[in-house]
C-alpha positions in Angstrom: 163.6 49.0 63.8 165.4 45.7 62.7 164.9 43.1 65.3 167.3 40.1 65.6 165.9 37.5 68.0 169.1 35.4 68.6 169.1 34.0 72.1 165.5 35.0 72.9 162.7 32.7 73.9 159.0 33.1 74.0 157.3 32.4 77.5 153.7 31.1 77.6 151.4 31.4 80.6 147.7 30.8 81.1 146.1 34.1 82.2 142.4 33.0 82.2 140.7 29.7 81.5 141.9 28.5 78.2 143.6 31.9 77.3 147.4 32.1 77.1 149.8 34.9 76.9 152.7 34.2 74.6 155.3 36.8 75.5 158.6 37.6 73.7 161.0 40.0 75.2 163.1 42.3 72.9 166.8 42.0 73.5 168.1 44.6 76.0 170.3 46.2 73.4 167.3 47.0 71.2 165.2 48.7 74.0 167.1 49.7 77.1 165.2 48.5 80.2 163.3 46.0 78.0 160.0 45.7 76.1 157.7 42.7 75.3 155.5 41.7 72.5 152.6 39.5 73.6 150.2 37.4 71.5 147.0 36.1 73.1 146.0 32.6 72.3 142.4 31.4 73.0 142.6 27.6 72.9 139.2 26.2 72.0 137.5 24.1 69.3 138.3 26.8 66.8 141.4 28.4 68.3 142.1 32.1 67.9 145.3 34.1 68.1 145.1 37.9 68.9 148.1 39.7 67.5 150.5 37.9 65.2 153.7 39.5 66.4 156.3 41.0 64.0 157.4 38.6 61.1 160.9 38.0 62.6 159.3 36.7 65.8 157.2 34.1 64.0 159.4 31.1 64.6 159.6 31.8 68.4 155.8 32.3 68.8 155.0 29.2 66.7 157.3 27.2 68.8 155.6 28.4 72.0 152.1 27.8 70.6 153.1 24.2 69.8 153.6 23.6 73.6 149.8 24.2 74.0 148.3 23.1 70.6 149.4 22.3 67.0 149.7 25.5 65.2 148.2 24.0 62.1 144.9 23.8 64.0 144.6 27.5 64.4 141.3 28.7 62.9 141.4 32.5 63.4 144.2 35.1 63.3 142.8 38.3 64.7 144.3 41.7 65.5 143.3 45.2 66.6 144.6 47.3 63.7 147.1 47.1 60.9 150.6 47.5 62.3 153.7 45.3 62.1 153.4 43.9 65.7 149.7 43.4 65.3 149.7 41.6 61.9 153.2 41.5 60.5 153.3 37.6 60.6 149.8 37.3 59.4 150.7 35.4 56.2 153.2 33.2 58.0 150.4 32.0 60.2 148.1 31.5 57.3 150.7 29.3 55.6 151.1 27.2 58.6 147.4 26.8 59.4 145.4 26.0 56.2 142.1 26.5 57.8 142.8 29.8 59.4 141.3 33.1 58.2 142.2 36.7 59.2 139.7 38.3 61.7 139.6 42.1 62.0 137.1 45.0 61.9 135.4 46.0 58.7 137.6 49.1 58.2 140.8 47.1 58.3 139.4 44.5 56.0 138.3 47.1 53.5 141.4 49.3 53.4 144.1 46.9 54.0 143.7 43.2 54.7 141.6 42.4 51.7 144.7 43.1 49.7 147.6 42.2 52.1 146.5 38.9 53.3 147.0 35.7 51.4 143.4 34.6 52.4 140.2 36.7 52.4 139.5 38.2 55.9 136.4 37.6 58.0 135.5 41.2 59.0 133.5 41.6 62.2 131.0 44.4 62.7 130.8 46.4 65.9 129.1 44.1 68.5 129.4 40.9 66.5 130.1 37.8 68.4 132.4 34.9 67.2 131.9 31.6 68.9 135.0 29.5 69.3 133.3 26.6 71.1 133.5 27.3 74.9 134.5 30.9 74.4 132.5 33.6 72.8 134.4 36.7 71.7 132.7 40.0 70.8 134.3 42.6 68.6 134.1 46.3 69.5 135.1 49.1 67.1 137.4 51.6 68.8 138.7 54.0 66.0 141.8 55.9 67.1 141.8 54.2 70.6 144.7 54.4 71.2 145.5 54.8 67.4 144.5 53.6 64.1 141.2 54.3 62.2 140.7 50.6 62.0 141.3 49.8 65.6 139.1 47.4 67.7 139.2 44.9 70.5 137.8 41.6 71.4 136.1 40.8 74.8 135.8 37.1 75.8 132.4 36.9 77.4 133.1 33.4 78.9 136.0 34.6 81.1 135.3 38.3 81.0 138.8 38.8 79.5 139.3 42.0 77.4 142.0 41.5 74.7 142.9 45.2 75.0 145.9 45.5 72.7 148.0 48.6 73.1 145.9 49.9 76.1 148.1 49.8 79.3 151.3 49.3 77.5 154.1 48.8 79.9 157.9 48.9 79.4 160.2 46.3 80.9 160.8 42.6 80.4 157.2 41.4 81.4 158.4 38.7 83.8 155.1 38.7 85.7 152.6 37.2 83.3 149.5 38.2 85.3 149.6 40.9 87.9 147.2 42.6 90.4 149.7 45.5 90.9 149.4 48.9 89.4 149.7 48.9 85.6 148.2 52.4 85.1 151.2 54.2 86.6 153.8 52.4 84.4 151.6 52.6 81.3 151.1 56.4 81.8 154.9 56.8 82.2 155.3 55.0 78.9 152.7 57.2 77.2 154.1 60.5 78.5 157.6 59.5 77.3 156.2 58.7 73.8 152.6 59.4 73.4 151.0 56.9 71.1 147.5 57.9 71.8 145.3 59.7 69.1 143.4 61.5 71.8 140.0 61.0 70.0 137.1 63.2 71.3 135.1 60.0 72.2 137.8 58.2 74.0 136.0 58.3 77.4 132.8 56.9 75.8 134.7 54.0 74.3 136.6 53.3 77.6 133.2 53.6 79.5 131.6 51.1 77.1 134.4 48.5 78.0 134.0 49.4 81.7 130.3 48.6 81.5 131.2 45.0 80.5 132.9 44.4 83.8 136.1 42.9 82.6 138.1 40.8 85.1 141.3 40.3 83.1 143.0 42.7 80.8 145.3 40.9 78.2 147.8 43.6 77.2 149.9 43.4 74.2 153.0 45.0 75.9 153.9 44.1 79.5 152.0 42.1 82.1 148.3 41.1 81.9 146.3 42.4 84.7 143.6 40.9 87.0 141.1 42.9 89.1 138.3 45.5 88.8 138.7 46.2 85.1 135.8 48.7 85.1 137.6 50.9 87.7 140.9 50.7 85.9 139.4 51.7 82.5 137.6 54.7 84.1 140.9 55.7 85.9 142.6 55.7 82.4 139.9 57.9 81.0 140.3 60.3 83.8 144.1 60.4 83.1 143.6 61.0 79.4 141.2 63.8 80.0 143.8 65.5 82.2 146.5 65.3 79.5 147.9 68.5 78.1 
């Protein structure tokens, strides 16, 4: 897919204390009905960006970040797995922020990022915590959830915000930055139309692990972020996936 972003702007909203959603909608002619790419910025002493966005969106996202903090102060550029919307602009961010390093799971570092990135990555082991200052983010390996052998997510222990990547992907223009409304229904409609889940045999166990952490906010990569009983929502997703054909 070739993305031309003429006339598009990136919106920025604080969805938890010190955590910002930078959301760029695709032009309607690219995806009828709309679709969004979100990056999650944790603004702290050592700021972290989760998802880089595709390369062609980099100027828009950089401009949005500058409304919160100088992009050159970025310390960590993190992502769930190797895919264009996850890390397509990685080297652009590394060029802008001279102290920044890639952050990912050990599998991604070994098989991809050690070669693709212009700076050596900082791989995180399953359960390893990264302190940014006020915020403490813990990495969890989630192979094939929803896809990618190298997949993993970060949980901010300070605000109980789960940076949940492609989980709960929703179509639309993402006009509501943080919602308490249903996101499972829309995300399941999206999945059934174009199933992007690998359906790994231990999917429920991985979702249950996140549920046990009691997240209050789910920072989704596509669509609105969500606030509420994250444990119940994650378990409901596990039920839906188990019922899939």
